[in-house]
MIFI-188901 format. One record per residue (C-alpha): residue in three letters; x, y, z. Coordinates in steps of 0.2 Angstrom, whole numbers, padded with zeros to 4 digits, always signed. Example, Ala and Ser with C-alpha at 12.3 -4.5 7.8 and 13.67 -1.06 7.14 Angstrom:
// MIFI-188901
ALA+0062-0022+0039/SER+0068-0005+0036/
//
This chain:
// MIFI-188901
MET-0132+0038-0048/ASP-0129+0056-0053/LYS-0110+0060-0049/ILE-0117+0072-0035/TRP-0098+0072-0028/LEU-0094+0085-0042/GLU-0100+0101-0035/ASN-0091+0097-0019/TYR-0073+0095-0028/PRO-0060+0108-0022/ALA-0056+0125-0033/GLY-0043+0117-0047/VAL-0048+0099-0046/PRO-0056+0094-0063/GLU-0069+0083-0067/THR-0059+0071-0079/ILE-0042+0067-0083/ASP-0034+0060-0098/PRO-0027+0043-0096/ASP-0020+0042-0112/HIS-0010+0058-0107/PHE+0007+0048-0107/ALA+0009+0033-0116/SER+0017+0024-0102/LEU+0026+0026-0085/VAL+0041+0025-0094/ASP+0036+0042-0104/ILE+0034+0050-0087/LEU+0051+0044-0079/GLU+0060+0049-0095/GLN+0052+0066-0094/SER+0056+0069-0075/ILE+0074+0064-0078/GLU+0077+0077-0089/LYS+0065+0089-0082/TYR+0072+0087-0063/GLY+0090+0080-0067/GLU+0101+0086-0052/LYS+0086+0087-0040/THR+0086+0071-0027/ALA+0073+0058-0031/PHE+0076+0045-0017/VAL+0086+0046+0000/ASN+0089+0032+0011/MET+0101+0029+0026/ASP+0106+0047+0023/SER+0113+0043+0004/GLU+0104+0053-0009/MET+0101+0048-0027/SER+0096+0061-0041/PHE+0084+0060-0055/LYS+0100+0060-0067/GLU+0106+0046-0057/LEU+0091+0035-0056/GLY+0091+0038-0075/LEU+0109+0032-0078/LYS+0107+0017-0065/THR+0088+0011-0072/ARG+0097+0012-0091/ASP+0110+0001-0085/PHE+0099-0012-0075/ALA+0086-0012-0091/ALA+0101-0015-0104/TYR+0107-0028-0092/LEU+0090-0038-0092/HIS+0090-0038-0110/SER+0107-0044-0112/THR+0102-0060-0102/GLY+0090-0064-0114/LEU+0075-0059-0106/LYS+0061-0052-0118/LYS+0049-0038-0117/GLY+0033-0043-0108/ASP+0042-0057-0097/ALA+0038-0056-0078/VAL+0052-0051-0067/ALA+0050-0053-0047/VAL+0056-0040-0033/MET+0058-0045-0017/MET+0065-0032-0004/PRO+0060-0019+0009/ASN+0063+0002+0004/LEU+0081+0002-0002/LEU+0088+0013-0015/GLN+0090-0003-0025/TYR+0070-0004-0026/PRO+0067+0011-0038/VAL+0083+0005-0048/ALA+0076-0012-0050/LEU+0058-0005-0052/PHE+0061+0006-0066/GLY+0074-0004-0074/ILE+0062-0018-0076/LEU+0049-0005-0084/ARG+0062+0003-0096/ALA+0065-0015-0102/GLY+0047-0016-0106/MET+0045-0030-0094/THR+0032-0032-0080/VAL+0035-0031-0062/VAL+0030-0044-0050/ASN+0031-0035-0032/VAL+0034-0047-0018/ASN+0033-0046+0000/PRO+0049-0051+0007/LEU+0041-0058+0023/TYR+0033-0072+0012/THR+0037-0090+0017/PRO+0043-0102+0005/ARG+0025-0108+0001/GLU+0019-0090-0004/LEU+0034-0087-0014/LYS+0032-0103-0023/HIS+0015-0098-0027/GLN+0018-0080-0035/LEU+0033-0086-0045/VAL+0023-0100-0052/ASP+0007-0091-0054/SER+0016-0076-0062/GLN+0028-0087-0074/ALA+0042-0074-0067/LYS+0058-0077-0077/ALA+0070-0067-0066/LEU+0070-0063-0047/VAL+0078-0048-0039/ILE+0080-0052-0021/LEU+0089-0044-0004/GLU+0102-0057+0002/ASN+0093-0058+0019/PHE+0078-0067+0011/ALA+0088-0078+0000/GLN+0085-0094+0010/THR+0066-0091+0007/TYR+0070-0093-0012/GLU+0083-0107-0010/LYS+0069-0120-0001/ILE+0057-0119-0018/LYS+0070-0115-0030/ALA+0068-0133-0038/GLU+0048-0130-0041/ALA+0049-0113-0045/PRO+0065-0112-0057/LEU+0071-0095-0062/ASP+0081-0089-0079/LEU+0091-0076-0068/VAL+0092-0072-0048/VAL+0100-0055-0044/THR+0106-0054-0026/THR+0108-0038-0016/GLN+0113-0032+0001/ILE+0105-0018+0012/GLY+0120-0006+0007/ASP+0122-0009-0011/GLN+0119+0009-0016/LEU+0127+0016-0002/PRO+0144+0025-0004/LEU+0159+0015-0004/LEU+0164+0014+0014/LYS+0148+0016+0021/ARG+0141+0001+0009/SER+0155-0011+0017/LEU+0152-0005+0036/VAL+0134-0008+0034/ASN+0134-0025+0024/PHE+0148-0031+0036/VAL+0136-0026+0051/VAL+0121-0033+0044/LYS+0128-0049+0040/TYR+0142-0053+0054/ILE+0137-0042+0067/LYS+0119-0042+0067/ARG+0117-0059+0058/MET+0102-0054+0049/VAL+0108-0065+0033/PRO+0103-0083+0035/SER+0116-0095+0027/HIS+0110-0101+0009/ASN+0118-0109-0006/LEU+0112-0101-0021/LYS+0123-0105-0035/GLY+0123-0094-0052/THR+0117-0078-0046/VAL+0122-0061-0051/SER+0125-0046-0038/PHE+0115-0031-0040/ASN+0129-0021-0042/GLN+0137-0033-0054/ALA+0122-0032-0065/LEU+0123-0013-0065/ALA+0141-0013-0071/LYS+0137-0027-0085/GLY+0123-0016-0090/THR+0135-0001-0093/MET+0144-0011-0105/ALA+0126-0017-0115/ASP+0117-0008-0128/TYR+0101-0002-0122/LYS+0088-0002-0135/ARG+0071+0007-0129/PRO+0056-0004-0132/GLU+0040+0002-0137/VAL+0029+0001-0123/THR+0010+0006-0124/GLY-0003+0008-0113/ASP-0009-0009-0116/ASP+0007-0016-0110/ILE+0006-0023-0090/ALA+0016-0013-0079/PHE+0014-0023-0066/LEU+0007-0041-0059/GLN+0000-0035-0041/TYR-0005-0048-0029/THR-0020-0047-0018/GLY-0018-0052+0000/GLY-0027-0067-0003/THR-0041-0068+0010/THR-0050-0080+0000/GLY-0041-0094-0007/VAL-0025-0092-0015/ALA-0017-0073-0020/LYS-0023-0067-0037/GLY-0012-0057-0048/ALA-0020-0041-0054/MET-0015-0035-0070/LEU-0011-0017-0070/SER-0007-0009-0087/HIS+0002+0007-0090/ARG-0013+0014-0095/ASN-0022+0008-0079/MET-0007+0016-0068/VAL-0005+0032-0080/ALA-0024+0034-0076/ASN-0021+0034-0058/LEU-0006+0045-0058/GLU-0016+0057-0067/GLN-0031+0055-0055/VAL-0019+0057-0039/SER-0010+0072-0048/SER-0026+0082-0052/VAL-0031+0081-0034/ILE-0015+0086-0026/THR-0009+0098-0039/PRO-0017+0115-0032/ILE-0007+0112-0016/MET+0010+0104-0021/ASN+0025+0112-0030/ASP+0034+0103-0044/GLY+0052+0099-0039/GLU+0051+0105-0021/GLU+0040+0092-0011/THR+0048+0080+0002/ILE+0038+0064+0005/ILE+0039+0051+0018/THR+0038+0032+0011/ALA+0037+0022+0027/LEU+0025+0010+0017/PRO+0034-0003+0008/LEU+0035+0001-0011/TYR+0031-0018-0016/HIS+0014-0012-0009/ILE+0003-0004-0022/PHE-0002+0012-0009/ALA+0015+0017-0007/LEU+0020+0013-0026/THR+0006+0023-0033/ALA+0004+0038-0019/ASN+0022+0041-0015/CYS+0034+0033-0028/LEU+0026+0035-0044/THR+0016+0050-0040/PHE+0031+0060-0035/ILE+0042+0055-0048/LYS+0031+0063-0059/HIS+0031+0079-0049/GLY+0049+0078-0045/GLY+0048+0074-0027/LYS+0060+0068-0015/ASN+0056+0051-0008/VAL+0064+0048+0009/LEU+0063+0029+0010/ILE+0061+0022+0028/THR+0069+0004+0027/ASN+0060-0001+0045/PRO+0047+0009+0050/ARG+0043-0003+0065/ASP+0058+0004+0074/MET+0048+0019+0081/PRO+0062+0029+0090/ASN+0072+0028+0074/PHE+0060+0032+0062/VAL+0055+0047+0072/LYS+0073+0053+0071/GLU+0071+0051+0053/LEU+0058+0063+0054/ASN+0068+0076+0062/LYS+0080+0075+0048/TYR+0070+0082+0033/PRO+0056+0096+0034/PHE+0043+0085+0024/SER+0028+0089+0017/MET+0019+0074+0013/ILE+0017+0056+0023/SER+0006+0041+0019/GLY+0002+0028+0030/VAL-0012+0016+0038/ASN-0020+0019+0054/THR-0008+0009+0065/LEU+0009+0017+0059/PHE+0000+0036+0063/ASN-0005+0028+0081/GLY+0012+0021+0084/LEU+0020+0038+0079/LEU+0007+0047+0091/ASN+0013+0035+0105/THR+0031+0037+0101/LYS+0043+0048+0112/GLY+0049+0063+0103/PHE+0036+0064+0089/LYS+0026+0078+0096/ASP+0043+0089+0094/VAL+0046+0084+0074/ASN+0044+0101+0065/PHE+0027+0100+0054/SER+0028+0116+0047/ASN+0030+0110+0029/LEU+0017+0097+0031/LYS+0003+0099+0018/ILE-0005+0081+0017/ALA-0006+0066+0029/LEU-0015+0052+0018/GLY-0022+0037+0027/GLY-0028+0023+0019/GLY-0026+0003+0019/MET-0039+0002+0034/ALA-0050+0013+0042/VAL-0043+0027+0050/GLN-0050+0029+0068/ARG-0058+0046+0073/ALA-0048+0045+0090/VAL-0031+0044+0081/ALA-0036+0057+0067/ASP-0041+0070+0080/GLU-0024+0068+0091/TRP-0014+0069+0074/GLU-0023+0085+0071/ARG-0020+0091+0089/VAL-0001+0086+0087/THR+0004+0091+0069/LYS-0008+0105+0065/SER-0013+0097+0050/ARG-0028+0085+0044/LEU-0026+0066+0044/LEU-0034+0063+0026/GLU-0042+0047+0023/GLY-0042+0039+0006/TYR-0048+0022+0000/GLY-0041+0010-0013/LEU-0039-0008-0020/THR-0025-0016-0028/GLU-0038-0020-0042/CYS-0040-0001-0044/SER-0022+0004-0045/PRO-0026+0007-0031/VAL-0033+0025-0028/VAL-0052+0027-0030/THR-0057+0040-0017/VAL-0048+0054-0006/ASN-0056+0067+0005/PRO-0053+0086-0002/TYR-0036+0095+0003/ASP-0046+0109+0010/ILE-0058+0099+0022/GLU-0055+0108+0040/HIS-0057+0092+0050/TYR-0057+0073+0050/THR-0074+0069+0041/GLY-0075+0050+0046/SER-0077+0046+0027/ILE-0066+0040+0014/GLY-0069+0055+0005/LEU-0075+0059-0015/PRO-0071+0049-0031/VAL-0056+0055-0039/PRO-0058+0062-0057/SER-0064+0051-0070/THR-0072+0038-0058/ASP-0090+0032-0056/MET-0096+0026-0041/ARG-0112+0017-0033/ILE-0120+0007-0020/VAL-0128-0009-0023/ASP-0138-0022-0016/PRO-0126-0037-0015/GLU-0138-0050-0021/THR-0148-0040-0033/ARG-0135-0028-0041/GLU-0148-0015-0040/GLU-0143+0001-0034/VAL-0149+0006-0015/ALA-0157+0022-0008/LEU-0145+0037-0004/GLY-0138+0032+0014/GLU-0142+0016+0013/PRO-0128+0002+0015/GLY-0124-0008+0001/GLU-0108-0015-0010/LEU-0098-0003-0018/GLU-0092-0005-0037/VAL-0082+0006-0045/LYS-0079+0010-0064/GLY-0064+0020-0071/PRO-0048+0018-0082/GLN-0039+0013-0066/VAL-0049-0002-0065/MET-0036-0017-0069/VAL-0037-0027-0084/GLY-0043-0042-0074/TYR-0034-0057-0063/LEU-0020-0066-0073/ASN-0025-0083-0080/ARG-0042-0082-0070/PRO-0055-0078-0081/ASP-0069-0084-0070/ALA-0063-0073-0056/THR-0062-0058-0066/ALA-0080-0061-0074/GLU-0085-0062-0056/SER-0078-0046-0050/ILE-0080-0035-0065/LYS-0098-0033-0075/ASP-0102-0022-0087/GLY-0086-0012-0083/TRP-0090-0011-0065/PHE-0079-0018-0052/ALA-0087-0026-0037/THR-0076-0022-0021/GLY-0083-0033-0008/ASP-0084-0019+0004/MET-0100-0012+0012/ALA-0102+0007+0011/THR-0115+0022+0011/VAL-0114+0037+0002/ASP-0122+0054+0008/GLU-0130+0069-0001/ARG-0114+0077-0005/GLY-0106+0063-0012/TYR-0095+0057+0001/PHE-0094+0038+0004/LYS-0091+0029+0019/ILE-0084+0011+0021/VAL-0095+0001+0033/ASP-0086-0015+0034/ARG-0079-0029+0022/LYS-0095-0040+0018/LYS-0084-0056+0026/ASP-0080-0047+0041/MET-0098-0040+0044/ILE-0104-0050+0062/LEU-0123-0054+0062/VAL-0131-0054+0079/SER-0149-0059+0080/GLY-0152-0053+0063/PHE-0143-0036+0065/ASN-0129-0032+0055/VAL-0113-0027+0067/TYR-0099-0019+0059/PRO-0081-0021+0067/ASN-0075-0004+0061/GLU-0088+0004+0072/ILE-0083-0006+0087/GLU-0064-0003+0084/ASP-0067+0016+0082/VAL-0077+0016+0098/LEU-0063+0008+0108/ALA-0050+0018+0102/ASP-0058+0031+0112/HIS-0052+0023+0128/PRO-0037+0028+0136/LYS-0030+0012+0141/ILE-0032+0005+0124/LEU-0019+0006+0111/GLU-0026-0008+0096/SER-0041-0018+0096/ALA-0050-0029+0084/ALA-0068-0036+0083/ILE-0075-0052+0076/GLY-0090-0063+0076/VAL-0090-0080+0086/PRO-0104-0093+0087/HIS-0117-0090+0099/GLU-0132-0102+0105/SER-0144-0088+0105/SER-0140-0075+0093/GLY-0131-0085+0080/GLU-0114-0074+0082/ALA-0108-0063+0097/VAL-0094-0050+0096/LYS-0077-0054+0102/VAL-0063-0040+0104/PHE-0045-0044+0105/ILE-0036-0028+0114/VAL-0020-0022+0115/ALA-0018-0013+0130/LYS-0008+0004+0133/ASP-0011+0002+0152/LYS-0011-0015+0159/SER-0023-0012+0172/LEU-0036-0012+0160/THR-0049-0026+0164/GLU-0063-0035+0155/ARG-0074-0026+0163/GLU-0070-0009+0159/VAL-0070-0014+0141/ILE-0087-0020+0141/ASP-0093-0007+0152/PHE-0085+0007+0141/SER-0093-0002+0126/ARG-0110-0002+0134/GLU-0109+0017+0136/ASN-0106+0020+0117/LEU-0115+0006+0107/THR-0132+0000+0107/GLY-0133-0018+0116/TYR-0131-0030+0101/LYS-0114-0022+0097/VAL-0107-0024+0114/PRO-0094-0037+0115/LYS-0098-0053+0124/LEU-0080-0058+0125/VAL-0064-0048+0128/GLU-0046-0056+0125/PHE-0029-0047+0130/ARG-0015-0049+0119/ASP+0002-0041+0117/GLU+0001-0038+0098/LEU-0013-0042+0086/PRO-0008-0052+0068/LYS-0004-0039+0056/SER-0002-0037+0036/ASN+0014-0032+0028/VAL+0008-0014+0029/GLY+0002-0015+0048/LYS-0016-0018+0043/ILE-0023-0028+0058/ILE-0029-0045+0050/ARG-0046-0052+0057/ARG-0046-0066+0047/GLU-0031-0074+0056/LEU-0040-0069+0073/ARG-0056-0079+0066/ASP-0045-0094+0060/GLU-0038-0096+0078/GLU-0056-0096+0084/ASP-0061-0108+0071/GLU-0047-0120+0078/ALA-0052-0117+0097/
//
């Protein structure tokens, strides 16, 4: 496919980027520390950390890691929510020349064991609230070093003591555990100040992150993302936002967890590069307090998933937030629904830009242009230096323009491969093309649209039914908050559509849902079954997990 999207790039966005512009993420961090020293890099719980402070603390943490005998290239796992400790640990590990293994704090012992063993992690930095999880599998996943931290550890002394006391003894959020031989995060930093730091040579080929996929089929796989992969994606993102962003002046709301590749790249790393102030939201599910945080900062960028934006729009007080500085609201991780995008535009007077990415692509692949007038219903245009094509899933031949097929991606942001899984790597990457597993279309302007995941597609009497379309329609119903559609076995049609509904208004009936669907969908797409739920299963970033619903149906 010719790069038909290039002619629709906004002014100032280049066709290509230089993935070797920086030798590594360490170079980017060090240059930003020098350039933006006294400016605020991160804010959490009303406490700020400047770029200069970030530089000193990450240097100390890197020196401490070296002093323990860990070597360049060793894998170090980090397991905590959005706290000031996170970027300190993250960049300290990178400055030590080691590899970051991001871990979801809500993992079960089984999931944590798999990730630690598979990644061959030598160390773990873990919030004390989750230490019990590691304690249960420590014999099966032994480590050379465990660093524990408490929620308030990087806050000023009095606030630190108060927060840690309340969390542990009043709210009882720290389950009892008995991990021996651990080091506290602040002790590690103190020891690091006394240790020598020798900057290792870090090249683009070194692995920066082992970022584990969601494991929707089989066990989770570790995507090896090199420094060159990450630098390339930062250059690609920068090229798209630079025309409307001012270095050293932007404030970014980071509600998605930094251990997720979306927030890691789009929020943390991108705005370290551009000198932005990252406001870290530790618990975005507490929507009332989240809105209070939004009122404190005149923010210019916010990222999230559809459920997060929908939740904000349905939270008291959100409509009164000051949006006058908002330049970019970026949606990803799951499909942005038109009803949510339209309401977001009405309330904030800004557009909700949908993008698309994958863990294996560092992650950004496409994004809607910053100058669109309204929500497009697409995932936008490929970022610079990215090739994309739509192919027949069986033959791998390109399909005609406008026809659905599997989306494939080629570019400098595509991962090195899956750790210790050459067969899975070879299956996913052929001749440089990464098979995403997503069904998509592209129009004559080069705008791509995700139809659905291959495995989520429902086959009704030989017709393909895509859950996204059904959920998008149901989002327009005034009594529906959230929905999820799956296929269930059916005697005559092979499969039938079943929808799970979280209602805003409890008076909503099954008949209303079906009648509304019939008004907006062709017959074979109309749900045959409706089940009401108080909540839907979601991933760590709030993405609805249809797989769990399918598993429940299979068991039933």
